[in-house]
C-alpha positions in Angstrom: 0.0 0.0 0.0 1.5 3.4 -1.1 1.4 6.5 1.0 1.0 10.1 -0.2 4.6 10.2 -1.3 4.6 6.9 -3.0 6.1 4.9 -0.1 4.6 2.2 1.9 2.0 3.3 4.6 2.9 2.9 8.2 -0.7 2.1 9.1 -1.0 -1.5 10.5 -2.8 -4.0 8.3 -6.1 -5.1 9.5 -4.8 -8.6 9.3 -2.2 -7.7 12.0 -4.9 -6.5 14.5 -5.3 -8.8 17.5 -8.3 -11.1 17.2 -11.3 -10.2 19.4 -13.0 -13.1 21.0 -16.7 -12.9 20.2 -19.0 -12.6 23.3 -21.1 -15.8 23.7 -24.8 -15.7 24.5 -24.0 -16.9 28.0 -21.4 -14.2 28.6 -23.9 -11.6 27.3 -26.5 -12.9 29.7 -24.1 -12.7 32.6 -23.1 -9.1 31.6 -26.7 -7.9 31.3 -27.1 -4.6 33.1 -30.5 -5.6 34.4 -28.8 -8.0 36.8 -27.8 -5.0 38.9 -26.2 -5.8 42.3 -26.5 -9.6 41.8 -23.4 -9.3 39.6 -21.4 -8.4 42.6 -21.7 -12.1 43.6 -20.1 -13.4 40.4 -16.6 -13.6 41.7 -17.8 -16.0 44.4 -20.4 -17.9 42.4 -18.5 -18.2 39.0 -21.7 -18.4 36.9 -19.9 -18.7 33.5 -17.6 -21.6 34.4 -20.4 -23.3 36.4 -23.0 -23.2 33.7 -20.4 -24.2 31.1 -19.5 -27.1 33.2 -23.2 -28.1 33.4 -23.1 -28.3 29.5 -26.1 -26.1 29.0 -27.0 -24.7 25.6 -29.6 -22.1 24.8 -31.9 -24.6 23.1 -32.4 -26.8 26.2 -35.3 -27.0 28.7 -33.7 -26.2 32.1 -35.5 -26.7 35.4 -34.0 -24.8 38.4 -34.9 -26.1 41.8 -35.7 -23.5 44.6 -34.4 -20.5 42.6 -34.6 -18.2 45.7 -33.9 -14.5 44.8 -33.3 -15.3 41.2 -29.5 -15.1 40.9 -29.4 -17.8 38.3 -32.9 -17.2 37.0 -31.7 -13.8 35.7 -28.9 -15.4 33.7 -30.8 -18.5 32.5 -34.0 -16.7 31.3 -31.8 -14.3 29.3 -29.6 -17.1 28.0 -32.3 -19.5 27.0 -34.2 -16.7 25.3 -31.3 -16.4 22.9 -32.2 -19.8 21.5 -35.3 -22.0 21.6 -34.9 -23.1 25.2 -37.3 -22.8 28.1 -36.7 -21.9 31.7 -38.7 -23.9 34.3 -38.5 -23.4 38.1 -40.1 -24.7 41.2 -42.4 -22.7 43.4 -43.2 -23.1 47.1 -46.2 -25.2 48.2 -48.8 -22.7 49.4 -49.8 -24.7 52.5 -49.1 -24.7 56.2 -48.1 -21.9 58.5 -46.1 -20.1 55.9 -48.8 -20.3 53.2 -49.3 -16.6 52.9 -45.6 -15.7 52.7 -45.0 -18.5 50.2 -47.9 -17.4 48.0 -46.5 -13.9 48.0 -43.0 -15.1 47.1 -44.5 -17.3 44.2 -46.4 -14.3 42.9 -43.4 -12.0 43.0 -41.2 -14.6 41.2 -43.9 -15.2 38.5 -44.2 -11.4 37.9 -40.5 -10.9 37.6 -40.0 -13.9 35.3 -43.1 -14.1 33.1 -41.5 -16.5 30.7 -40.9 -19.1 33.4 -43.0 -22.1 33.8 -43.5 -22.9 37.5 -44.0 -26.3 39.2 -44.8 -26.8 42.8 -42.1 -28.7 44.7 -42.4 -29.9 48.2 -45.2 -31.5 50.1 -47.4 -34.0 48.4 -47.2 -32.6 44.9 -44.5 -34.2 42.7 -42.7 -32.8 39.7 -43.8 -34.0 36.3 -41.7 -36.6 34.6 -39.5 -36.3 31.5 -39.8 -32.5 31.2 -36.2 -31.2 31.3 -32.8 -31.6 29.7 -31.1 -30.2 32.8 -32.1 -29.9 36.4 -30.0 -27.4 38.4 -29.8 -26.8 42.1 -27.6 -24.4 44.0 -26.8 -24.7 47.7 -30.1 -26.5 48.6 -29.2 -30.0 49.5 -28.7 -29.3 53.2 -32.2 -27.9 53.4 -33.7 -31.2 52.1 -31.5 -33.2 54.5 -32.7 -31.0 57.4 -36.3 -31.7 56.4 -35.7 -35.4 55.9 -36.7 -35.2 52.2 -33.4 -35.5 50.4 -34.0 -39.0 49.0 -37.4 -38.0 47.7 -36.0 -34.8 46.2 -33.3 -36.6 44.2 -35.8 -39.2 43.0 -38.0 -36.4 41.7 -35.1 -34.8 39.9 -34.4 -38.1 38.2 -38.0 -38.4 37.2 -38.2 -34.8 35.9 -35.2 -35.4 33.5 -35.5 -36.7 30.0 -33.4 -39.8 29.4 -29.8 -38.7 28.9 -30.6 -35.4 30.8 -28.2 -34.2 33.5 -28.4 -32.9 37.1 -26.1 -30.0 37.9 -25.5 -29.4 41.6 -23.6 -26.9 43.8 -23.4 -27.4 47.5 -21.4 -26.2 50.6 -18.8 -28.9 51.1 -18.0 -30.6 54.4 -14.5 -32.2 54.5 -14.4 -36.0 54.2 -12.6 -36.2 57.6 -15.5 -34.5 59.4 -18.6 -36.3 60.8 -21.7 -35.9 58.6 -24.9 -35.3 60.5 -27.7 -36.6 58.2 -29.6 -33.4 59.1 -26.7 -31.1 57.9 -27.4 -28.5 60.6 -24.3 -26.5 59.6 -25.3 -26.3 56.0 -22.2 -28.4 54.9 -22.5 -31.8 53.2 -19.8 -34.3 52.3 -19.3 -34.8 48.6 -19.5 -38.6 49.0 -22.9 -38.2 50.8 -24.3 -36.2 47.8 -22.9 -38.7 45.3 -24.6 -41.5 47.3 -28.0 -39.7 47.3 -27.7 -39.3 43.5 -26.6 -42.9 42.9 -29.5 -44.2 45.1 -31.9 -42.2 42.9 -30.5 -43.9 39.7 -28.0 -41.3 38.5 -24.6 -41.9 37.0 -21.8 -39.7 38.2 -20.3 -37.7 35.3 -17.7 -35.2 36.6 -16.7 -32.9 39.4 -15.3 -29.4 39.1 -13.4 -27.3 41.6 -14.5 -24.0 40.1 -16.4 -23.1 43.3 -13.8 -24.4 45.7 -12.5 -22.2 48.5 -9.5 -23.8 50.4 -9.7 -21.1 53.1 -13.0 -22.4 54.3 -12.6 -25.0 57.2 -16.4 -25.6 57.3 -16.1 -25.3 61.1 -17.7 -22.0 62.2 -19.9 -21.0 65.2 -23.0 -20.4 63.1 -22.4 -22.9 60.3 -22.0 -21.8 56.7 -24.1 -18.7 57.6 -21.2 -17.4 59.5 -19.5 -16.6 56.2 -20.5 -14.0 53.6 -23.0 -13.1 52.4 -25.0 -13.8 55.6 -22.2 -13.1 58.1 -24.4 -14.3 61.0 -23.3 -12.8 64.3 -23.8 -13.7 67.9 -27.2 -12.9 69.3 -28.6 -12.6 72.8 -27.3 -15.5 74.9 -24.5 -16.5 72.4 -20.9 -16.4 73.4 -19.3 -13.6 71.5 -15.9 -13.8 73.0 -14.3 -15.6 70.1 -16.3 -14.1 67.3 -14.2 -12.3 64.7 -16.2 -10.8 61.8 -13.0 -9.7 59.9 -11.8 -13.3 60.0 -14.9 -14.6 58.3 -15.0 -11.8 55.7 -11.4 -12.7 54.8 -12.4 -16.4 54.3 -15.1 -15.4 51.8 -17.9 -17.5 50.7 -18.0 -21.2 51.4 -16.1 -24.0 49.8 -18.5 -25.7 47.4 -18.6 -28.9 45.4 -19.8 -28.6 41.8 -21.1 -32.0 40.5 -22.7 -33.3 37.3 -24.8 -36.4 37.1 -26.6 -38.1 34.3 -29.9 -40.0 33.9 -29.1 -43.0 31.7 
């Protein structure tokens, strides 16, 4: 290429420019401004690596169990909308002493995520069978153990998956050397215990990832996993506050978590 004086131009060739990696639909969903303050949790929850590990594509039907405040619902609804996929989620059974509060939570979730299809989970109502390519659950296993419903929950996940579908699970991890209480009062569960629950339900283990690991977490805190961020539970009236050190728990960060993938044959 000749310049104004007939010599070669010093301008770099476009072929020499560094390649720009295209942003994937999943990356775009995670970067969506509408996520607001939830994005502040990304460094601890690693949504890109986690969802990639769960092998989700935007044309799948994905069922999220107990989506809570919608951290993953925000990402998944946006991501699946980029393809032909569908987002399903479980709602709370509107019965018992918490019926009014649960009904309000269900209504608020349905209003925020109008594209979601909700299925009641818990109590006597069972999930439909063969409806999902993926079932996902994030930090919920200890709650089912506490309620004595873990075996039934995993059996329902198995039933809800299509043949060949997969269960992706993240859970606070108890060291293998610690004693596992079957009610998991600290919120921590041994990886082997979760694998056993899945195997008993009929699942085949596929893989484990350390993407959500935190080696600084000893899983031995005065108020269980809730001692750590984001809850940072503190001593209340009648608790011994002499050894409580908030700065220590802030420095540890969020819990050490297992990230597991299972398959329905």
